[in-house]
N, C-alpha and C positions, 0 to 999 in steps of 0.2 A: 424051337424055330416057330418064327411068327407066321400068323396066316396072313393071306393078302387083305383080307379086310382091315387087319390091325395095321399092316403097313401103309395101306392108302390114309387111314385115319391119321397115322404119324406124318404122312406127307401133307396132307391137309394142313395138321396143326403148325407144321414147321413152317408152310407157306404164310399162314395167319402171322406166326412168330416173326418171321424176315420183314413182311411188309409193315409190322408193327414198328420194327426197329428202324426200318426205312423212314417212316413219320417222325419217328423219335430224334432221329440225328438230321432231320431236314435233308433227305435226298429224294425229292420227289421225281427225279428222273430214272431211280433203280429199283423199282417195286417188281415183284414177279407178279406178271400182268394176268389175267384172266385167259384163258385158252380157248379160241373159238372151235376148237374140236374136242373140247370137253374138259373135264377134271383131269389133272395131272395125277396118275397113278403109279402102281408098279410097272405096268407095261409100257408106260412112256415118260416115266421120271430120265431114265438113261439117255432117251434121245434128246431131252432138253437141256443137258448139261453140256456146256461147252466141251470141245475135243472129244466128244464120241460118237460114233456112228451106229446107226439102227444096224447096220449089217455086223457090226463086231460080234463076236461069239461071248454069250453069258457065261462069266465065271462061276 
């Protein structure tokens, strides 16, 4: 099982990679933007995914 710190690092690395791919493919309208409420981590990732609800039970 991964620790929260490892998951948060992987999320940050994913955002960096995804934004690099946006640049590489010339899609400036599709980056993962900075969040004014702080870093996207394990406690906030699910709420940022389309079609999910912050009130939904965690699996």
